[in-house]
C-alpha positions in Angstrom: 105.7 96.5 121.0 104.2 94.5 118.2 107.5 93.8 116.6 109.3 93.1 119.9 106.6 90.6 120.8 106.8 88.9 117.4 110.6 88.6 117.6 110.5 87.3 121.2 107.9 84.7 120.4 109.6 83.8 117.1 112.9 83.1 118.9 111.0 80.6 121.1 109.6 78.8 118.0 111.2 75.4 117.4 112.5 75.4 113.9 115.3 72.9 114.4 113.7 69.9 112.8 111.9 70.9 109.6 112.4 67.8 107.6 109.1 67.3 105.8 106.1 69.3 104.6 103.8 68.7 107.5 106.5 70.0 109.9 107.0 73.0 107.7 103.3 73.7 107.7 103.2 73.4 111.5 106.0 76.0 111.8 104.3 78.3 109.3 101.0 78.0 111.1 102.7 78.6 114.5 104.4 81.7 113.1 101.1 83.0 111.7 99.4 82.5 115.1 102.3 84.4 116.8 101.8 87.3 114.4 98.0 87.2 114.8 98.1 87.1 118.6 100.6 89.9 118.7 98.5 92.0 116.3 95.4 91.4 118.3 97.1 92.3 121.6 98.8 95.5 120.3 96.3 96.9 117.8 93.6 99.3 118.6 90.3 100.1 116.9 90.3 103.6 115.3 87.0 105.2 114.6 87.0 107.1 111.3 84.9 110.2 111.5 84.3 113.2 109.3 87.0 115.0 111.4 89.8 112.6 110.2 90.5 114.7 107.0 89.2 118.1 107.6 90.5 119.3 104.2 88.4 116.7 102.3 85.5 118.3 100.4 83.0 117.6 97.7 85.5 118.4 95.0 87.7 115.5 96.3 84.7 113.2 96.3 83.7 114.2 92.8 87.2 113.8 91.3 87.7 110.5 93.1 84.4 109.2 91.8 85.3 110.3 88.3 88.6 108.4 88.5 87.0 105.3 90.0 84.5 105.1 87.1 87.0 105.8 84.3 90.3 104.4 85.7 92.0 107.0 83.5 95.4 108.3 84.4 94.4 111.8 83.6 91.5 111.5 86.1 93.9 110.2 88.7 96.2 113.1 88.2 93.3 115.5 88.4 92.2 113.9 91.7 95.7 114.2 93.1 95.9 117.8 92.1 92.6 118.5 93.7 93.7 116.8 96.9 97.0 118.8 96.9 95.2 122.1 96.4 92.6 121.3 99.1 95.3 120.4 101.6 97.3 123.5 100.7 94.3 125.8 101.0 93.2 124.2 104.3 96.6 124.2 106.0 97.3 127.8 104.8 94.1 128.8 106.5 95.1 127.0 109.7 98.5 128.7 109.7 96.9 132.1 109.1 94.5 131.4 111.9 97.3 130.5 114.4 99.4 133.4 113.3 96.5 135.8 113.8 95.6 134.3 117.2 99.2 134.5 118.5 100.1 137.7 116.6 103.3 136.0 115.4 104.3 133.6 112.6 
């Protein structure tokens, strides 16, 4: 809906007489207002809670903090590996839980 609204409003924007800088600035500002209004109308507020990433744990926090303090590529790779392992472990448990509950894969 956001993109459709921006396109619809943009097609109504008068861009036929852009002959000087003030006119160009007006068109750019009008376009920015169109995008802003469409975004405000179509966006929604999402509350981030601890349930957003159930797989996230203290190991992820520790490795992320280590990377943020050092900015070292090795620390970044270690953080990514930790995240990958935590996701794999978490989702394997979920798959196992579902399989056990339904007695089928």
